[in-house]
C-alpha positions as CSV (number, residue, x, y, z in Angstrom):
1,L,50.1,-68.0,-4.9
2,L,46.5,-68.6,-5.8
3,C,45.1,-71.9,-7.0
4,C,41.9,-72.9,-8.8
5,N,40.8,-76.5,-9.6
6,F,44.2,-77.8,-8.6
7,V,46.0,-75.6,-11.2
8,F,48.5,-73.2,-9.6
9,C,48.4,-69.7,-11.0
10,K,50.1,-66.4,-10.5
11,D,48.6,-63.6,-8.5
12,P,47.0,-60.9,-10.8
13,R,49.1,-58.3,-9.1
14,L,52.1,-59.9,-10.8
15,T,50.6,-59.6,-14.2
16,T,52.1,-56.8,-16.2
17,S,49.5,-54.3,-17.5
18,D,51.6,-53.7,-20.6
19,T,50.8,-57.2,-21.9
20,E,47.9,-57.1,-24.3
21,V,46.8,-60.7,-23.5
22,S,47.2,-62.1,-19.9
23,S,45.9,-65.1,-18.1
24,S,45.3,-66.2,-14.5
25,C,42.9,-67.9,-12.1
26,E,41.5,-64.4,-11.4
27,F,41.2,-61.4,-13.7
28,P,42.4,-57.9,-12.5
29,V,39.9,-55.5,-10.9
30,D,38.4,-53.2,-13.5
31,W,37.0,-49.9,-12.0
32,S,35.4,-48.7,-15.2
33,I,31.6,-48.9,-15.5
34,K,30.4,-51.2,-18.3
35,T,27.3,-50.4,-20.3
36,R,26.9,-53.9,-21.8
37,L,28.2,-57.4,-21.4
38,L,27.8,-60.1,-24.1
39,F,28.6,-63.5,-22.7
40,K,29.0,-66.5,-25.1
41,S,29.4,-70.1,-24.3
42,P,29.0,-73.6,-25.9
43,H,26.6,-74.4,-23.1
44,S,23.1,-73.1,-22.9
45,F,22.1,-70.0,-20.8
46,A,18.5,-71.3,-20.5
47,W,18.9,-71.3,-16.7
48,A,19.0,-67.5,-16.7
49,D,15.6,-67.2,-18.4
50,H,12.1,-66.8,-17.0
51,L,12.9,-66.7,-13.3
52,K,9.9,-67.8,-11.1
53,A,8.4,-65.2,-8.8
54,Q,9.8,-67.0,-5.8
55,E,13.3,-67.1,-7.2
56,E,13.2,-63.4,-8.1
57,S,12.0,-62.5,-4.6
58,Q,14.6,-64.8,-3.0
59,G,17.3,-63.0,-5.0
60,F,16.1,-59.6,-3.7
61,V,16.0,-60.9,-0.2
62,Q,19.5,-62.3,-0.5
63,H,20.8,-59.0,-1.7
64,C,19.1,-57.0,1.0
65,R,20.3,-59.4,3.7
66,A,23.9,-59.5,2.2
67,T,23.8,-63.3,1.9
68,S,26.9,-64.8,0.3
69,I,26.1,-67.8,-1.8
70,N,28.9,-70.4,-2.4
71,L,28.1,-72.5,-5.3
72,P,29.8,-75.9,-6.2
73,P,32.5,-75.8,-8.9
74,S,30.0,-77.1,-11.5
75,I,26.3,-77.8,-11.7
76,Q,25.1,-80.7,-14.0
77,E,21.6,-79.2,-14.6
78,P,21.8,-75.4,-14.1
79,K,18.2,-74.9,-15.2
80,L,17.0,-77.0,-12.2
81,S,19.2,-75.2,-9.7
82,T,17.1,-72.8,-7.7
83,E,20.1,-71.6,-5.8
84,L,21.9,-70.6,-9.0
85,R,18.9,-68.7,-10.4
86,C,18.4,-66.8,-7.1
87,A,22.1,-65.9,-7.0
88,F,21.8,-64.7,-10.6
89,Q,18.9,-62.4,-9.6
90,Q,20.9,-61.2,-6.6
91,S,23.9,-60.3,-8.8
92,L,21.8,-58.0,-11.1
93,V,20.7,-55.6,-8.3
94,Y,22.1,-52.1,-8.0
95,W,20.9,-48.8,-6.3
96,L,20.3,-45.5,-8.0
97,H,19.3,-41.9,-7.2
98,P,17.5,-39.9,-8.5
99,F,15.0,-42.2,-10.3
100,L,12.9,-40.7,-13.1
101,P,11.3,-43.6,-15.0
102,W,10.9,-41.6,-18.3
103,L,14.6,-40.6,-18.3
104,Q,17.8,-42.6,-18.8
105,L,20.1,-41.4,-16.0
106,F,23.2,-43.3,-17.0
107,P,25.4,-42.5,-18.8
108,R,25.2,-38.7,-18.3
109,I,28.2,-37.6,-20.4
110,G,27.5,-37.1,-24.1
111,V,23.9,-38.2,-24.1
112,D,22.1,-34.8,-24.7
113,R,20.7,-36.0,-28.0
114,K,19.0,-39.0,-26.4
115,V,17.5,-36.9,-23.6
116,T,16.3,-34.1,-26.0
117,G,12.5,-34.0,-26.2
118,K,11.9,-35.8,-22.9
119,Y,9.4,-34.3,-20.4
120,S,11.3,-32.2,-17.8
121,P,8.9,-30.1,-15.7
122,W,11.7,-28.8,-13.4
123,S,13.8,-27.2,-16.2
124,H,12.1,-23.8,-15.6
125,D,10.9,-24.4,-12.0
126,E,13.6,-23.2,-9.6
127,A,11.6,-24.3,-6.5
128,L,11.3,-27.9,-7.9
129,Q,15.1,-27.8,-8.8
130,Q,15.9,-26.9,-5.2
131,V,13.8,-29.7,-3.8
132,L,15.6,-32.2,-6.2
133,M,19.0,-30.9,-5.1
134,S,18.1,-31.0,-1.5
135,E,17.1,-34.6,-1.6
136,W,20.2,-35.4,-3.7
137,S,22.4,-33.8,-1.1
138,L,20.9,-36.0,1.6
139,S,21.4,-39.1,-0.5
140,F,25.0,-38.1,-1.4
141,T,25.9,-37.5,2.3
142,S,24.2,-40.8,3.3
143,L,26.4,-42.7,0.8
144,Y,29.6,-41.0,2.0
145,N,28.8,-41.7,5.6
146,L,28.2,-45.4,4.7
147,L,31.6,-45.4,2.9
148,R,33.3,-43.8,5.9
149,A,31.7,-46.3,8.2
150,R,33.1,-49.1,6.0
151,L,29.6,-50.3,5.1
152,C,29.7,-49.3,1.5
153,P,32.7,-50.3,-0.7
154,Y,32.5,-47.6,-3.3
155,F,30.0,-45.5,-5.3
156,Y,29.9,-43.3,-8.4
157,V,28.7,-39.7,-8.9
158,C,27.9,-39.2,-12.5
159,T,27.5,-35.6,-13.7
160,Y,26.9,-34.3,-17.2
161,Q,30.6,-33.2,-17.4
162,F,32.6,-35.6,-15.2
163,T,32.4,-38.8,-13.1
164,V,33.6,-39.3,-9.5
165,L,34.5,-42.7,-8.0
166,F,34.6,-42.8,-4.2
167,R,36.3,-45.9,-2.7
168,A,36.5,-47.0,0.9
169,A,39.8,-47.4,2.8
170,G,41.2,-50.9,2.1
171,L,40.2,-51.0,-1.6
172,A,42.5,-50.6,-4.6
173,G,45.6,-50.9,-2.5
174,N,44.9,-47.8,-0.4
175,D,44.5,-47.5,3.4
176,K,42.6,-44.2,3.0
177,I,39.3,-43.2,1.4
178,T,40.1,-42.2,-2.2
179,A,38.2,-40.3,-4.8
180,L,39.0,-40.1,-8.5
181,I,37.5,-37.4,-10.8
182,S,37.6,-37.6,-14.6
183,P,37.7,-35.8,-16.9
184,T,38.6,-32.5,-15.3
185,T,39.3,-29.0,-16.5
186,R,41.6,-26.2,-15.3
187,G,38.6,-24.3,-14.0
188,L,37.4,-27.2,-11.9
189,R,40.9,-27.9,-10.5
190,E,41.4,-24.2,-9.7
191,A,38.0,-24.2,-7.9
192,M,39.0,-27.2,-5.9
193,K,42.3,-25.6,-4.9
194,N,40.5,-22.4,-3.8
195,D,38.3,-24.6,-1.6
196,G,41.3,-26.0,0.1
197,I,41.1,-29.5,-1.4
198,E,44.5,-31.1,-1.8
199,F,44.8,-33.4,-4.8
200,N,47.3,-34.7,-7.3
201,L,47.3,-35.7,-11.0
202,P,48.4,-39.4,-11.1
203,F,49.6,-39.3,-14.7
204,Q,51.7,-36.2,-14.1
205,E,53.3,-37.9,-11.1
206,I,54.1,-40.9,-13.3
207,K,55.7,-38.6,-15.9
208,K,57.8,-37.0,-13.2
209,R,59.0,-40.4,-11.9
210,K,59.8,-41.5,-15.5
211,Y,61.8,-38.3,-16.1
212,N,63.7,-38.7,-12.8
213,S,64.4,-42.4,-13.7
214,S,65.6,-41.5,-17.2
215,A,67.8,-38.8,-15.8
216,F,69.4,-41.3,-13.4
217,N,69.9,-43.8,-16.2
218,V,71.6,-41.2,-18.4
219,E,74.3,-41.0,-15.7
220,T,74.9,-44.8,-15.8
221,V,74.9,-45.4,-19.6
222,L,77.7,-47.4,-21.2
223,A,80.9,-45.5,-22.0
224,S,80.4,-46.2,-25.7
225,D,77.2,-44.1,-25.7
226,S,78.6,-41.2,-23.6
227,E,80.3,-39.5,-26.6
228,T,77.1,-39.5,-28.6
229,I,75.1,-38.2,-25.6
230,G,77.7,-35.5,-25.1
231,K,77.4,-34.3,-28.7
232,D,73.6,-34.2,-28.4
233,A,73.9,-32.3,-25.2
234,E,76.3,-29.7,-26.8
235,M,73.9,-29.3,-29.7
236,D,70.9,-28.8,-27.3
237,E,73.0,-26.4,-25.2
238,E,73.8,-24.4,-28.4
239,Q,70.1,-24.3,-29.3
240,V,69.1,-23.2,-25.8
241,L,71.8,-20.5,-25.8
242,S,70.8,-19.3,-29.3
243,S,67.1,-19.2,-28.3
244,G,68.1,-17.5,-25.2
245,D,70.0,-14.8,-27.2
246,D,67.0,-14.4,-29.5
247,E,64.8,-14.0,-26.4
248,E,67.1,-11.5,-24.9
249,E,67.2,-9.5,-28.2
250,G,63.4,-9.6,-28.2
251,Y,63.2,-8.3,-24.7
252,S,65.9,-5.6,-25.1
253,W,63.5,-2.9,-26.3
254,L,61.1,-3.8,-23.5
255,E,64.0,-3.3,-21.0
256,E,64.5,0.2,-22.3
257,M,60.8,0.9,-21.5
258,G,61.2,-0.6,-18.1
259,V,58.6,-3.4,-18.5
260,K,60.8,-6.4,-19.3
261,D,60.4,-8.3,-16.0
262,K,56.6,-7.8,-16.0
263,I,56.3,-9.2,-19.5
264,K,58.5,-12.1,-18.8
265,K,56.5,-13.1,-15.8
266,T,53.3,-12.8,-17.8
267,G,54.8,-15.1,-20.5
268,I,55.8,-17.7,-18.0
269,K,52.4,-17.7,-16.4
270,F,50.7,-18.0,-19.9
271,C,52.9,-21.0,-20.8
272,K,52.0,-22.7,-17.5
273,E,48.3,-22.1,-18.0
274,R,48.5,-23.4,-21.6
275,Q,50.0,-26.6,-20.4
276,E,47.3,-27.1,-17.8
277,V,44.5,-26.4,-20.3
278,Q,46.0,-28.9,-22.7
279,L,45.1,-31.6,-20.2
280,D,41.4,-30.6,-20.1
281,H,38.8,-33.3,-20.9
282,K,41.6,-35.9,-21.5
283,P,42.1,-39.1,-19.4
284,E,45.4,-37.6,-18.2
285,S,43.4,-34.9,-16.4
286,V,42.2,-37.4,-13.8
287,V,42.4,-36.1,-10.3
288,L,43.1,-38.1,-7.1
289,V,41.8,-36.9,-3.7
290,Q,42.7,-38.9,-0.5
291,G,41.8,-39.1,3.2
292,T,40.0,-36.2,4.9
293,N,40.2,-34.2,1.7
294,T,37.4,-36.4,0.3
295,F,35.0,-34.9,2.9
296,T,36.0,-31.4,1.7
297,L,35.3,-32.7,-1.8
298,L,31.8,-33.9,-0.7
299,N,30.9,-30.3,0.5
300,F,32.5,-28.8,-2.6
301,L,30.4,-30.9,-4.9
302,I,27.2,-30.3,-2.9
303,N,27.8,-26.5,-3.2
304,C,29.2,-26.5,-6.7
305,K,26.7,-24.6,-9.0
306,S,28.2,-26.0,-12.2
307,L,27.5,-29.6,-11.0
308,V,24.0,-29.4,-12.6
309,A,23.4,-28.2,-16.1
310,S,21.7,-24.8,-16.2
311,A,20.5,-25.2,-19.8
312,G,19.9,-28.0,-22.3
313,P,18.2,-31.4,-22.1
314,Q,19.8,-32.2,-18.7
315,A,19.0,-28.8,-17.1
316,G,18.1,-29.1,-13.4
317,I,18.7,-32.9,-13.1
318,P,21.0,-33.7,-10.2
319,P,24.0,-36.1,-10.8
320,T,23.3,-39.8,-10.8
321,L,24.4,-41.7,-7.7
322,L,25.3,-45.4,-8.4
323,S,26.0,-47.8,-5.5
324,P,26.2,-51.6,-4.9
325,I,24.3,-51.2,-1.6
326,A,21.2,-49.3,-0.4
327,F,21.4,-45.7,0.8
328,R,18.9,-43.0,1.8
329,G,16.6,-42.0,-1.1
330,A,17.9,-44.8,-3.4
331,T,15.8,-46.9,-5.7
332,M,16.5,-50.6,-6.2
333,Q,17.1,-51.3,-9.9
334,T,18.2,-54.5,-11.8
335,L,20.4,-54.9,-14.8
336,K,18.5,-56.2,-17.8
337,A,19.3,-59.7,-18.9
338,R,18.3,-61.8,-21.9
339,S,19.6,-65.0,-23.5
340,I,20.0,-65.4,-27.2
341,N,20.6,-68.6,-29.1
342,V,22.0,-68.6,-32.7
343,K,23.4,-71.1,-35.1
344,T,26.8,-70.4,-36.7
345,Q,28.1,-72.3,-39.7
346,V,31.4,-74.0,-39.0
347,H,32.8,-75.6,-42.1
348,S,29.9,-77.6,-43.5
349,Q,27.9,-77.9,-40.3
350,Y,25.9,-75.6,-38.1
351,K,26.9,-75.1,-34.5
352,D,24.8,-73.7,-31.6
353,I,26.2,-70.6,-30.0
354,F,24.5,-69.5,-26.8
355,S,24.7,-65.9,-25.7
356,L,23.6,-63.9,-22.6
357,E,23.3,-60.1,-22.8
358,I,23.5,-57.9,-19.7
359,V,22.6,-54.2,-20.1
360,G,22.8,-51.3,-17.6
361,P,25.4,-49.6,-15.4
362,I,27.5,-52.6,-14.7
363,M,29.8,-51.8,-11.8
364,P,33.0,-53.7,-10.8
365,H,31.4,-56.0,-8.3
366,S,28.7,-57.1,-10.8
367,L,31.2,-58.1,-13.4
368,H,33.0,-60.3,-10.8
369,S,29.8,-61.8,-9.4
370,L,28.4,-62.7,-12.8
371,S,31.8,-64.2,-13.8
372,M,31.8,-66.4,-10.7
373,L,28.2,-67.6,-11.5
374,L,29.1,-68.4,-15.1
375,K,32.2,-70.2,-14.1
376,T,29.9,-72.7,-12.3
377,A,26.9,-72.7,-14.7
378,Q,28.9,-72.8,-17.9
379,K,31.4,-75.5,-16.7
380,G,34.4,-73.1,-16.7
381,T,34.0,-72.1,-20.4
382,F,32.7,-68.8,-21.6
383,S,33.7,-65.4,-23.1
384,A,32.5,-61.9,-22.5
385,M,32.7,-58.8,-24.7
386,C,32.8,-55.8,-22.4
387,Y,31.4,-52.4,-23.6
388,T,32.9,-49.7,-21.4
389,H,31.6,-46.2,-20.6
390,E,34.9,-44.7,-21.8
391,P,35.2,-41.7,-19.5
392,T,35.5,-44.2,-16.6
393,A,38.3,-46.4,-18.1
394,V,40.9,-44.1,-16.5
395,F,39.7,-45.2,-13.0
396,N,42.1,-48.2,-13.4
397,T,45.0,-45.8,-12.8
398,G,47.3,-47.1,-10.0
399,T,46.8,-45.1,-6.8
400,S,48.2,-47.6,-4.3
401,N,50.2,-46.0,-1.4
402,E,52.1,-49.3,-1.1
403,K,51.0,-50.0,2.5
404,S,49.6,-53.2,3.8
405,I,45.8,-53.1,3.4
406,T,45.0,-56.7,4.2
407,E,43.4,-56.0,7.6
408,E,41.8,-52.8,6.2
409,S,39.8,-54.8,3.5
410,K,38.9,-57.6,6.0
411,D,37.2,-55.0,8.2
412,L,34.8,-53.9,5.4
413,R,31.3,-55.1,6.0
414,T,29.8,-54.2,2.7
415,G,27.6,-57.2,1.9
416,L,29.7,-58.2,-1.1
417,H,30.9,-61.8,-1.6
418,P,34.3,-62.3,0.1
419,S,35.9,-63.3,-3.3
420,T,34.6,-60.1,-4.9
421,L,35.9,-58.0,-2.0
422,N,39.3,-59.6,-2.2
423,Q,39.5,-58.7,-5.9
424,L,38.5,-55.1,-5.2
425,A,41.2,-54.8,-2.6
426,L,44.0,-55.4,-5.1
427,P,45.9,-52.5,-6.6
428,P,44.7,-51.7,-10.1
429,T,47.1,-52.8,-12.9
430,L,45.2,-51.8,-16.1
431,G,46.3,-48.1,-16.1
432,K,44.3,-46.0,-18.6
433,S,42.9,-49.2,-20.3
434,C,40.2,-51.5,-19.2
435,I,39.1,-55.1,-19.9
436,R,37.6,-55.4,-23.4
437,L,37.4,-59.1,-23.7
438,L,37.3,-61.6,-20.9
439,E,37.5,-65.4,-21.6
440,M,37.5,-68.5,-19.4
441,N,38.7,-71.9,-20.7
442,D,39.1,-74.8,-18.3
443,Y,38.6,-72.4,-15.4
444,I,41.5,-70.2,-16.4
445,Y,40.8,-66.5,-17.2
446,T,42.3,-64.7,-20.2
447,W,41.7,-61.1,-20.9
448,K,42.5,-58.3,-23.4
449,S,42.6,-54.6,-22.6
């Protein structure tokens, strides 16, 4: 059991993901990347405005030195709290590679129109493209090594076609390094197989388990339903037999020519390929890679020619690497924050509504860190509209191997706040969905997905 402000609450792992609205002292981990957060509260966000140069610098130092700040449950005068303002600056920091100031490098999927017309001197310069990819490969390898050494909790690789989430052992209920790729195509999956990368499709595994479970349940149905099921089964059998007869009649003339078996095999292969292609570009096409296969995946991505667009507005631009911690070749960036005050008419009176907008690639640790700060600064009352980069929503798919990972997560030395790390260690419960609305009232979270 977890408790908060003397109110006992259930563990988020026990919250069913099928419920549209849920509540707890902690919200479930959300592995999707947010592009925008809009916080609202009856209390002012003035404390987040116009940070002094010293406060901003202190926030950067705290981030680089991995300093965990523990704030009191509430602060009477948030605007006068230097500690709060420094912690706020610290929570906005993230690391990115490559960094091209005149280009928006996140998101990368579906943004060709926004990039069109931007200056790209490398698009027709192969030598320059090779230099960019060489530096990118070093940065990517550096990040993976930090992950394997348990010094980086997770990172994202954002290409113009798909996104990869690498997670350290001990996170998301896994005792091995994991990588999720979404969306995928049959061509990409075949290329991975040919490179010896072992993977599975989580949603296909879920379908198999449901099918096996339903098959077992059919055997244990009530006697009153058995007659109906029997009739349905007889009808299905007749249909199968009739279709089989039709199929045999259709193949009879091929048998006379001696090519029946060859045509049948080709038909079966075609049906299988069609089923695989139907998954392409959909959330259900997400691929899970685990353990040592993630290292093979690293080499595969570095050598994959289709990783970088060969034509169009994003031609020659290496994938974007996003990380909560520093790595070789990375550039420190900060999420953009601004407070907005508006008056809303309630009945015959006007009421002040205070808002705080956060824009940028908002990773899971940032959402949790900001929520912890607002819990203190806004006296346990606020709401947040979460705008998600949709291709990453599927990263909330359950991948837990159901082994104890308590010690694994404790060994991580990632620089994240212990409470944030504890949340990231929990198995995901949101499935294909993600948090759209997060609310806190009297220090209790409520969320909608």
